[in-house]
N, CA and C atoms as a LAMMPS dump frame, in Angstrom:
ITEM: TIMESTEP
0
ITEM: NUMBER OF ATOMS
393
ITEM: BOX BOUNDS ff ff ff
-5.0000000000000000e+02 5.0000000000000000e+02
-5.0000000000000000e+02 5.0000000000000000e+02
-5.0000000000000000e+02 5.0000000000000000e+02
ITEM: ATOMS id mol type element x y z
1 1 1 N 281.229 427.805 -25.993
2 1 2 C 281.76 426.451 -25.947
3 1 3 C 280.742 425.559 -25.246
4 2 1 N 280.308 424.531 -25.949
5 2 2 C 279.363 423.582 -25.362
6 2 3 C 280.135 422.535 -24.558
7 3 1 N 279.622 422.207 -23.398
8 3 2 C 280.242 421.171 -22.572
9 3 3 C 279.776 419.813 -23.088
10 4 1 N 280.698 418.906 -23.286
11 4 2 C 280.344 417.554 -23.725
12 4 3 C 280.899 416.548 -22.728
13 5 1 N 280.333 415.366 -22.755
14 5 2 C 280.718 414.327 -21.8
15 5 3 C 281.459 413.191 -22.487
16 6 1 N 282.191 412.431 -21.712
17 6 2 C 282.887 411.256 -22.224
18 6 3 C 281.841 410.316 -22.824
19 7 1 N 282.144 409.796 -24.013
20 7 2 C 281.241 408.896 -24.712
21 7 3 C 280.34 409.586 -25.717
22 8 1 N 280.264 410.926 -25.665
23 8 2 C 279.415 411.656 -26.612
24 8 3 C 280.079 411.747 -27.983
25 9 1 N 279.221 411.842 -28.998
26 9 2 C 279.686 412.022 -30.376
27 9 3 C 279.747 413.519 -30.649
28 10 1 N 280.864 413.954 -31.231
29 10 2 C 281.106 415.38 -31.453
30 10 3 C 281.664 415.626 -32.855
31 11 1 N 281.609 416.895 -33.244
32 11 2 C 282.303 417.381 -34.439
33 11 3 C 283.435 418.24 -33.912
34 12 1 N 284.654 417.987 -34.389
35 12 2 C 285.821 418.686 -33.852
36 12 3 C 286.738 419.164 -34.966
37 13 1 N 287.159 420.41 -34.863
38 13 2 C 288.114 420.976 -35.819
39 13 3 C 289.527 420.732 -35.293
40 14 1 N 290.368 420.147 -36.145
41 14 2 C 291.719 419.79 -35.71
42 14 3 C 292.687 419.905 -36.888
43 15 1 N 293.708 420.745 -36.751
44 15 2 C 294.755 420.903 -37.772
45 15 3 C 294.186 421.095 -39.172
46 16 1 N 293.288 422.005 -39.343
47 16 2 C 292.651 422.433 -40.59
48 16 3 C 291.643 421.442 -41.163
49 17 1 N 291.408 420.333 -40.496
50 17 2 C 290.359 419.401 -40.902
51 17 3 C 289.268 419.383 -39.847
52 18 1 N 288.138 418.808 -40.19
53 18 2 C 287.05 418.656 -39.226
54 18 3 C 286.619 417.198 -39.236
55 19 1 N 286.422 416.657 -38.04
56 19 2 C 286.146 415.232 -37.886
57 19 3 C 284.945 415.009 -36.986
58 20 1 N 284.34 413.843 -37.141
59 20 2 C 283.284 413.394 -36.249
60 20 3 C 283.903 412.277 -35.425
61 21 1 N 283.713 412.343 -34.118
62 21 2 C 284.347 411.337 -33.284
63 21 3 C 283.687 411.197 -31.93
64 22 1 N 284.245 410.299 -31.138
65 22 2 C 283.736 410.025 -29.8
66 22 3 C 284.719 410.552 -28.768
67 23 1 N 284.203 411.281 -27.785
68 23 2 C 285.034 411.805 -26.704
69 23 3 C 285.456 410.635 -25.821
70 24 1 N 286.766 410.48 -25.641
71 24 2 C 287.317 409.397 -24.828
72 24 3 C 287.776 409.859 -23.457
73 25 1 N 288.328 411.089 -23.391
74 25 2 C 288.835 411.612 -22.112
75 25 3 C 288.676 413.119 -22.069
76 26 1 N 288.485 413.632 -20.87
77 26 2 C 288.52 415.067 -20.614
78 26 3 C 289.913 415.352 -20.07
79 27 1 N 290.671 416.188 -20.771
80 27 2 C 292.048 416.483 -20.385
81 27 3 C 292.213 417.969 -20.062
82 28 1 N 291.456 418.442 -19.124
83 28 2 C 291.511 419.815 -18.66
84 28 3 C 291.032 420.796 -19.736
85 29 1 N 291.932 421.338 -20.561
86 29 2 C 291.53 422.306 -21.587
87 29 3 C 291.3 421.647 -22.953
88 30 1 N 291.403 420.322 -23.012
89 30 2 C 291.237 419.58 -24.272
90 30 3 C 290.423 418.311 -24.038
91 31 1 N 289.954 417.761 -25.168
92 31 2 C 289.32 416.441 -25.147
93 31 3 C 290.141 415.497 -26.012
94 32 1 N 290.269 414.258 -25.58
95 32 2 C 290.835 413.211 -26.414
96 32 3 C 289.661 412.609 -27.173
97 33 1 N 289.736 412.634 -28.505
98 33 2 C 288.624 412.208 -29.358
99 33 3 C 289.114 411.146 -30.337
100 34 1 N 288.316 410.079 -30.47
101 34 2 C 288.592 409.018 -31.44
102 34 3 C 287.852 409.34 -32.735
103 35 1 N 288.576 409.365 -33.848
104 35 2 C 288.001 409.704 -35.149
105 35 3 C 287.099 408.57 -35.65
106 36 1 N 285.878 408.946 -36.021
107 36 2 C 284.926 407.991 -36.595
108 36 3 C 284.604 408.315 -38.052
109 37 1 N 284.731 409.601 -38.435
110 37 2 C 284.436 410.02 -39.805
111 37 3 C 285.13 411.353 -40.083
112 38 1 N 285.281 411.653 -41.371
113 38 2 C 285.875 412.918 -41.809
114 38 3 C 284.738 413.836 -42.251
115 39 1 N 284.684 415.029 -41.689
116 39 2 C 283.655 415.993 -42.069
117 39 3 C 284.195 416.973 -43.119
118 40 1 N 285.444 417.415 -42.945
119 40 2 C 286.105 418.328 -43.893
120 40 3 C 287.57 417.924 -43.974
121 41 1 N 288.036 417.708 -45.205
122 41 2 C 289.428 417.286 -45.399
123 41 3 C 290.369 418.432 -45.031
124 42 1 N 291.529 418.12 -44.439
125 42 2 C 292.507 419.169 -44.111
126 42 3 C 292.967 419.929 -45.357
127 43 1 N 293.236 421.203 -45.165
128 43 2 C 293.745 422.054 -46.248
129 43 3 C 295.162 421.638 -46.623
130 44 1 N 295.482 421.834 -47.869
131 44 2 C 296.826 421.574 -48.353
132 44 3 C 297.601 422.889 -48.347
133 45 1 N 298.915 422.792 -48.356
134 45 2 C 299.743 423.989 -48.438
135 45 3 C 300.226 424.464 -47.085
136 46 1 N 300.709 425.687 -47.064
137 46 2 C 301.263 426.311 -45.861
138 46 3 C 300.141 427.022 -45.111
139 47 1 N 299.791 426.519 -43.945
140 47 2 C 298.681 427.094 -43.181
141 47 3 C 298.978 428.499 -42.682
142 48 1 N 300.256 428.854 -42.566
143 48 2 C 300.623 430.194 -42.103
144 48 3 C 300.569 431.21 -43.234
145 49 1 N 300.556 430.701 -44.465
146 49 2 C 300.459 431.555 -45.651
147 49 3 C 299.425 430.947 -46.602
148 50 1 N 298.144 430.948 -46.202
149 50 2 C 297.124 430.288 -47.015
150 50 3 C 297.008 430.894 -48.413
151 51 1 N 296.871 430.019 -49.382
152 51 2 C 296.725 430.459 -50.761
153 51 3 C 298.033 430.76 -51.471
154 52 1 N 299.156 430.656 -50.759
155 52 2 C 300.461 430.974 -51.339
156 52 3 C 301.17 429.715 -51.822
157 53 1 N 301.904 429.84 -52.925
158 53 2 C 302.726 428.733 -53.412
159 53 3 C 304.183 429.14 -53.586
160 54 1 N 304.438 430.43 -53.708
161 54 2 C 305.793 430.936 -53.906
162 54 3 C 306.48 431.179 -52.568
163 55 1 N 307.679 430.64 -52.412
164 55 2 C 308.482 430.9 -51.225
165 55 3 C 307.985 430.232 -49.956
166 56 1 N 307.143 429.221 -50.09
167 56 2 C 306.639 428.495 -48.916
168 56 3 C 306.793 427.001 -49.164
169 57 1 N 306.816 426.24 -48.076
170 57 2 C 306.8 424.782 -48.21
171 57 3 C 305.335 424.367 -48.32
172 58 1 N 304.976 423.745 -49.427
173 58 2 C 303.585 423.389 -49.685
174 58 3 C 303.33 421.999 -49.114
175 59 1 N 302.732 421.941 -47.925
176 59 2 C 302.509 420.694 -47.199
177 59 3 C 301.404 419.844 -47.816
178 60 1 N 301.615 418.537 -47.759
179 60 2 C 300.561 417.576 -48.075
180 60 3 C 300.003 417.109 -46.736
181 61 1 N 298.706 417.301 -46.525
182 61 2 C 298.092 416.942 -45.245
183 61 3 C 297.055 415.85 -45.428
184 62 1 N 297.331 414.694 -44.831
185 62 2 C 296.395 413.575 -44.871
186 62 3 C 295.312 413.79 -43.827
187 63 1 N 294.162 413.213 -44.103
188 63 2 C 293.105 413.173 -43.085
189 63 3 C 293.528 412.172 -42.013
190 64 1 N 293.07 412.392 -40.802
191 64 2 C 293.339 411.427 -39.743
192 64 3 C 292.648 410.109 -40.075
193 65 1 N 293.258 409.022 -39.65
194 65 2 C 292.748 407.684 -39.951
195 65 3 C 291.578 407.32 -39.045
196 66 1 N 290.828 406.342 -39.492
197 66 2 C 289.711 405.806 -38.71
198 66 3 C 290.258 405.278 -37.376
199 67 1 N 289.657 405.659 -36.291
200 67 2 C 290.016 405.295 -34.911
201 67 3 C 291.28 405.98 -34.392
202 68 1 N 291.891 406.85 -35.192
203 68 2 C 293.032 407.619 -34.699
204 68 3 C 292.522 408.567 -33.617
205 69 1 N 293.371 408.877 -32.651
206 69 2 C 292.993 409.768 -31.554
207 69 3 C 293.575 411.157 -31.803
208 70 1 N 292.808 412.167 -31.414
209 70 2 C 293.276 413.551 -31.525
210 70 3 C 293.002 414.269 -30.215
211 71 1 N 293.896 415.162 -29.852
212 71 2 C 293.811 415.923 -28.614
213 71 3 C 293.359 417.338 -28.992
214 72 1 N 292.058 417.621 -28.835
215 72 2 C 291.455 418.827 -29.401
216 72 3 C 291.101 419.84 -28.308
217 73 1 N 291.43 421.112 -28.558
218 73 2 C 291.061 422.177 -27.626
219 73 3 C 289.543 422.227 -27.496
220 74 1 N 289.066 422.399 -26.296
221 74 2 C 287.626 422.353 -26.021
222 74 3 C 286.785 423.32 -26.865
223 75 1 N 287.245 424.554 -27.128
224 75 2 C 286.399 425.443 -27.944
225 75 3 C 286.168 424.935 -29.381
226 76 1 N 286.987 424.003 -29.854
227 76 2 C 286.856 423.474 -31.215
228 76 3 C 285.984 422.222 -31.28
229 77 1 N 285.325 421.891 -30.161
230 77 2 C 284.515 420.67 -30.075
231 77 3 C 283.048 421.053 -29.89
232 78 1 N 282.18 420.436 -30.717
233 78 2 C 280.747 420.745 -30.687
234 78 3 C 279.941 419.455 -30.734
235 79 1 N 278.811 419.415 -30.039
236 79 2 C 277.971 418.213 -30.085
237 79 3 C 277.55 417.887 -31.522
238 80 1 N 277.4 416.608 -31.822
239 80 2 C 276.993 416.151 -33.153
240 80 3 C 275.855 415.163 -32.961
241 81 1 N 274.698 415.459 -33.543
242 81 2 C 273.535 414.608 -33.313
243 81 3 C 273.037 413.898 -34.565
244 82 1 N 273.648 414.165 -35.716
245 82 2 C 273.244 413.487 -36.947
246 82 3 C 273.78 412.059 -36.954
247 83 1 N 273.382 411.317 -37.981
248 83 2 C 273.891 409.954 -38.137
249 83 3 C 275.378 410.007 -38.482
250 84 1 N 276.154 409.115 -37.895
251 84 2 C 277.599 409.07 -38.149
252 84 3 C 277.826 408.333 -39.469
253 85 1 N 278.428 409.008 -40.452
254 85 2 C 278.691 408.321 -41.719
255 85 3 C 279.826 407.308 -41.571
256 86 1 N 279.867 406.335 -42.471
257 86 2 C 280.97 405.377 -42.491
258 86 3 C 282.251 406.127 -42.833
259 87 1 N 283.351 405.73 -42.212
260 87 2 C 284.616 406.449 -42.404
261 87 3 C 285.008 406.543 -43.883
262 88 1 N 285.016 405.411 -44.583
263 88 2 C 285.471 405.409 -45.981
264 88 3 C 284.657 406.365 -46.841
265 89 1 N 283.34 406.311 -46.703
266 89 2 C 282.48 407.184 -47.498
267 89 3 C 282.658 408.645 -47.109
268 90 1 N 282.836 408.899 -45.82
269 90 2 C 283.015 410.282 -45.372
270 90 3 C 284.328 410.863 -45.896
271 91 1 N 285.371 410.053 -45.925
272 91 2 C 286.663 410.509 -46.45
273 91 3 C 286.55 410.826 -47.932
274 92 1 N 285.935 409.934 -48.677
275 92 2 C 285.789 410.164 -50.118
276 92 3 C 284.948 411.41 -50.389
277 93 1 N 283.87 411.581 -49.652
278 93 2 C 283.025 412.768 -49.823
279 93 3 C 283.792 414.042 -49.479
280 94 1 N 284.551 414.019 -48.384
281 94 2 C 285.326 415.202 -47.982
282 94 3 C 286.374 415.562 -49.036
283 95 1 N 287.045 414.556 -49.597
284 95 2 C 288.035 414.81 -50.646
285 95 3 C 287.349 415.409 -51.873
286 96 1 N 286.233 414.826 -52.27
287 96 2 C 285.527 415.32 -53.459
288 96 3 C 284.998 416.736 -53.278
289 97 1 N 284.508 417.068 -52.093
290 97 2 C 284.044 418.434 -51.818
291 97 3 C 285.201 419.421 -51.919
292 98 1 N 286.335 419.038 -51.363
293 98 2 C 287.509 419.915 -51.401
294 98 3 C 287.987 420.085 -52.843
295 99 1 N 288.011 418.991 -53.597
296 99 2 C 288.42 419.074 -55.001
297 99 3 C 287.475 419.973 -55.799
298 100 1 N 286.174 419.832 -55.576
299 100 2 C 285.203 420.688 -56.275
300 100 3 C 285.462 422.155 -55.976
301 101 1 N 285.733 422.456 -54.711
302 101 2 C 286.017 423.841 -54.325
303 101 3 C 287.275 424.347 -55.03
304 102 1 N 288.312 423.518 -55.068
305 102 2 C 289.569 423.924 -55.702
306 102 3 C 289.421 424.067 -57.216
307 103 1 N 288.593 423.249 -57.826
308 103 2 C 288.405 423.3 -59.276
309 103 3 C 287.53 424.476 -59.722
310 104 1 N 286.876 425.127 -58.774
311 104 2 C 285.976 426.223 -59.123
312 104 3 C 286.715 427.502 -59.524
313 105 1 N 288.003 427.579 -59.213
314 105 2 C 288.78 428.768 -59.558
315 105 3 C 290.19 428.343 -59.974
316 106 1 N 290.654 428.878 -61.078
317 106 2 C 291.952 428.504 -61.638
318 106 3 C 293.051 429.403 -61.061
319 107 1 N 293.683 428.922 -59.965
320 107 2 C 294.777 429.673 -59.35
321 107 3 C 295.969 428.73 -59.165
322 108 1 N 297.134 429.296 -58.949
323 108 2 C 298.335 428.482 -58.716
324 108 3 C 298.172 427.636 -57.458
325 109 1 N 297.584 428.237 -56.413
326 109 2 C 297.367 427.488 -55.181
327 109 3 C 296.438 426.299 -55.428
328 110 1 N 295.316 426.539 -56.083
329 110 2 C 294.349 425.466 -56.314
330 110 3 C 294.956 424.34 -57.146
331 111 1 N 295.76 424.684 -58.14
332 111 2 C 296.425 423.653 -58.955
333 111 3 C 297.363 422.797 -58.105
334 112 1 N 298.148 423.458 -57.257
335 112 2 C 299.088 422.732 -56.401
336 112 3 C 298.342 421.871 -55.378
337 113 1 N 297.281 422.408 -54.797
338 113 2 C 296.49 421.653 -53.819
339 113 3 C 295.838 420.441 -54.486
340 114 1 N 295.368 420.597 -55.715
341 114 2 C 294.768 419.466 -56.441
342 114 3 C 295.8 418.369 -56.702
343 115 1 N 297.032 418.764 -57.012
344 115 2 C 298.094 417.766 -57.2
345 115 3 C 298.325 416.986 -55.909
346 116 1 N 298.353 417.682 -54.785
347 116 2 C 298.539 417.009 -53.489
348 116 3 C 297.369 416.069 -53.203
349 117 1 N 296.147 416.52 -53.485
350 117 2 C 294.98 415.673 -53.243
351 117 3 C 294.981 414.436 -54.13
352 118 1 N 295.425 414.587 -55.381
353 118 2 C 295.514 413.422 -56.274
354 118 3 C 296.455 412.38 -55.68
355 119 1 N 297.585 412.837 -55.152
356 119 2 C 298.527 411.917 -54.518
357 119 3 C 297.936 411.262 -53.28
358 120 1 N 297.202 412.034 -52.507
359 120 2 C 296.568 411.485 -51.309
360 120 3 C 295.5 410.466 -51.663
361 121 1 N 294.762 410.716 -52.73
362 121 2 C 293.737 409.753 -53.152
363 121 3 C 294.352 408.402 -53.485
364 122 1 N 295.514 408.421 -54.103
365 122 2 C 296.211 407.163 -54.411
366 122 3 C 296.607 406.441 -53.123
367 123 1 N 297.096 407.2 -52.161
368 123 2 C 297.469 406.61 -50.87
369 123 3 C 296.238 406.04 -50.176
370 124 1 N 295.151 406.81 -50.165
371 124 2 C 293.92 406.346 -49.521
372 124 3 C 293.419 405.063 -50.175
373 125 1 N 293.489 404.996 -51.517
374 125 2 C 293.017 403.811 -52.225
375 125 3 C 293.92 402.603 -51.93
376 126 1 N 295.236 402.822 -51.909
377 126 2 C 296.175 401.72 -51.613
378 126 3 C 295.95 401.161 -50.212
379 127 1 N 295.656 402.044 -49.28
380 127 2 C 295.453 401.597 -47.907
381 127 3 C 294.007 401.182 -47.657
382 128 1 N 293.218 401.165 -48.708
383 128 2 C 291.795 400.795 -48.701
384 128 3 C 290.975 401.66 -47.766
385 129 1 N 291.345 402.931 -47.622
386 129 2 C 290.521 403.853 -46.843
387 129 3 C 289.223 404.148 -47.566
388 130 1 N 289.273 404.079 -48.903
389 130 2 C 288.043 404.163 -49.676
390 130 3 C 288.244 403.551 -51.041
391 131 1 N 287.129 403.376 -51.722
392 131 2 C 287.017 402.741 -53.044
393 131 3 C 287.068 401.306 -52.933
């Protein structure tokens, strides 16, 4: 676990997504981080039963919004030294990467996850998160 300071830019894994953000507070075993960009879109479906569609509630998971705060466990936070992408472009890229991965294999899970992502893309576009 790398130690980071308040004000530093980090990459943080949170609720199956990964984000780039700024550390706002040190909260003992966690950091409060403000989201600046999306690095990896959150997984769709039941996180306790990954890849399953039968007998589970298939969750739709939105990416955290620009400037939203997240309370992240310290081991999931890593320094980030690259250029910070614009939020809208990073969200669109993360969605497209996830869609490409899901389209690479024809499974019931991937089909259901793609349906959820299509719905999320409409929401993102309506709220002008991208496009």
